[in-house]
C-alpha positions as CSV (number, residue, x, y, z in Angstrom):
1,M,-73.2,-74.2,92.9
2,S,-74.5,-77.4,95.0
3,N,-74.1,-80.8,94.0
4,S,-77.5,-82.6,95.3
5,V,-76.9,-86.3,95.1
6,I,-80.1,-87.8,93.8
7,D,-81.4,-91.3,95.7
8,Y,-82.1,-93.8,93.1
9,Q,-83.7,-96.8,93.6
10,I,-84.7,-100.0,91.3
11,I,-88.3,-100.3,91.4
12,E,-89.0,-104.0,91.7
13,D,-93.2,-104.2,91.4
14,E,-94.0,-104.1,88.2
15,S,-97.2,-102.3,88.8
16,K,-95.4,-99.3,89.8
17,L,-93.4,-99.0,86.3
18,D,-94.7,-96.9,83.4
19,L,-94.7,-99.4,80.9
20,P,-97.6,-99.5,78.1
21,E,-99.4,-102.7,78.2
22,Y,-98.9,-104.4,74.9
23,I,-94.9,-104.8,75.8
24,D,-95.4,-108.1,77.6
25,N,-98.5,-108.9,76.4
26,P,-98.3,-110.1,73.1
27,H,-102.0,-110.5,72.2
28,Y,-102.7,-107.1,71.9
29,V,-100.2,-107.4,68.8
30,K,-102.6,-107.0,65.5
31,N,-101.8,-108.5,62.3
32,K,-99.3,-110.6,63.4
33,A,-99.1,-112.1,59.8
34,A,-97.9,-109.0,57.9
35,G,-94.9,-108.6,60.4
36,Y,-94.2,-111.9,59.8
37,L,-94.1,-111.4,55.9
38,L,-92.4,-108.3,56.0
39,Q,-89.8,-110.1,57.8
40,L,-89.8,-113.0,55.2
41,I,-89.8,-110.3,52.7
42,G,-86.7,-108.7,54.2
43,W,-84.7,-112.1,54.4
44,V,-85.5,-113.1,50.9
45,L,-84.0,-109.9,49.8
46,F,-81.3,-110.3,51.5
47,I,-80.5,-113.6,49.8
48,L,-81.3,-112.6,46.5
49,I,-80.1,-109.3,46.4
50,I,-77.0,-108.4,49.0
51,F,-75.5,-112.0,48.8
52,P,-75.0,-111.9,44.7
53,L,-74.0,-108.3,45.4
54,I,-71.0,-109.5,48.0
55,T,-70.2,-112.5,46.0
56,L,-69.7,-110.3,42.8
57,F,-67.8,-107.6,44.6
58,L,-65.3,-111.0,45.9
59,W,-64.9,-112.5,42.6
60,Y,-63.7,-109.3,41.3
61,F,-61.5,-108.8,44.2
62,E,-60.0,-112.1,44.1
63,F,-60.0,-111.5,40.2
64,K,-57.6,-108.7,40.3
65,L,-55.6,-109.8,43.1
66,V,-54.7,-113.0,40.4
67,R,-54.4,-111.1,38.0
68,K,-51.9,-109.1,39.7
69,Y,-49.6,-111.5,41.3
70,I,-49.6,-113.9,38.3
71,F,-49.6,-111.9,35.4
72,N,-48.1,-108.7,36.7
73,D,-45.5,-107.4,34.2
74,A,-42.2,-107.0,36.3
75,M,-41.4,-103.3,34.9
76,Y,-45.1,-102.2,35.6
77,A,-44.7,-103.4,39.0
78,Q,-41.7,-101.8,39.3
79,L,-43.4,-98.0,38.0
80,T,-46.2,-98.8,40.1
81,S,-44.2,-99.1,43.6
82,L,-42.1,-96.3,42.1
83,M,-45.4,-94.3,41.9
84,H,-46.8,-95.5,44.7
85,I,-43.4,-94.4,46.9
86,G,-43.7,-91.2,44.9
87,I,-47.1,-90.2,46.0
88,G,-46.7,-90.9,49.2
89,I,-43.5,-88.6,49.3
90,L,-45.4,-86.0,48.0
91,I,-48.1,-86.1,50.5
92,F,-46.2,-86.0,53.5
93,S,-43.7,-83.4,52.1
94,L,-47.0,-81.3,51.1
95,L,-47.9,-82.1,55.2
96,L,-44.7,-80.8,56.3
97,I,-45.0,-77.5,54.2
98,L,-48.4,-77.1,55.7
99,W,-47.3,-77.8,59.1
100,A,-44.5,-75.5,59.0
101,S,-46.7,-72.6,57.3
102,Y,-48.4,-72.8,59.8
103,N,-46.4,-72.7,62.6
104,W,-44.2,-70.1,61.1
105,I,-47.7,-68.0,60.5
106,R,-48.2,-68.7,64.2
107,F,-44.6,-67.9,65.7
108,N,-43.3,-65.7,63.1
109,N,-41.4,-62.8,65.5
110,K,-43.1,-63.9,68.7
111,E,-40.4,-64.7,71.1
112,R,-42.2,-66.5,74.0
113,R,-38.8,-67.8,75.9
114,K,-38.0,-65.6,78.8
115,K,-34.6,-65.2,80.5
116,S,-34.6,-67.1,83.4
117,Q,-33.9,-64.9,87.0
118,N,-30.5,-65.2,87.9
119,T,-30.2,-67.3,91.6
120,P,-29.2,-65.5,94.3
121,I,-25.9,-66.0,96.1
122,D,-27.1,-67.4,99.2
123,E,-30.0,-69.8,97.9
124,F,-26.7,-71.2,95.2
125,A,-24.6,-71.7,98.3
126,R,-27.2,-73.4,99.9
127,D,-28.0,-75.6,97.2
128,F,-24.7,-76.6,96.5
129,L,-23.3,-76.9,100.0
130,L,-20.9,-74.5,99.4
131,T,-19.0,-72.1,101.7
132,G,-18.7,-68.0,101.2
133,D,-14.8,-68.9,101.1
134,D,-15.8,-71.6,97.9
135,L,-18.1,-68.6,96.6
136,V,-15.3,-66.5,96.4
137,K,-12.9,-69.0,94.6
138,L,-15.7,-69.7,92.2
139,K,-16.3,-66.5,91.0
140,Q,-12.4,-65.9,90.2
141,G,-12.5,-68.7,88.4
142,S,-13.1,-68.7,84.2
143,N,-13.6,-72.6,84.1
144,I,-14.9,-74.6,87.0
145,I,-15.3,-78.4,86.9
146,L,-17.6,-79.5,89.1
147,H,-17.5,-83.3,90.6
148,Y,-20.6,-85.0,92.1
149,D,-21.1,-88.3,93.9
150,E,-23.7,-90.9,92.9
151,D,-26.2,-89.3,94.7
152,G,-25.6,-86.1,92.8
153,L,-24.6,-83.7,95.4
154,L,-21.1,-81.9,94.7
155,E,-18.2,-83.5,96.0
156,Y,-15.3,-81.1,95.1
157,Y,-14.7,-78.8,92.5
158,D,-11.8,-77.6,89.9
159,V,-11.3,-73.9,89.8
160,V,-9.2,-73.3,86.2
161,K,-7.8,-69.7,85.7
């Protein structure tokens, strides 16, 4: 698969551009009055229809807000808050159950973890800077306490039998 590079250039000569003639020449545009009339009708509709609708929506919203904060019964507010909290808990519980069900269906009786390979003795000794005698002592102990320095290197160890 080849990746060919295409040489793009900026064309500065307008005669080489493939532009329709009417873009840069407004005298080709006919019926300018119809275009301006259409624009005027659009603005009038916007002002006479959309603005009043926005105003009605804002008045409705503000009325509900004032009624909520001034004329609200305390018990009703507590019950409403409790209902909203309950709905939130219900939604999150259902999402958790849905997620757990998905995971159970996907991973049921499927063991994805694999036992790691044992480290060879020579590699273990090399990584911890141990000698053969040290390895024999470590193998004989049932509990081993390792002491490291600040750099993470093994300083010494205690073997408890």
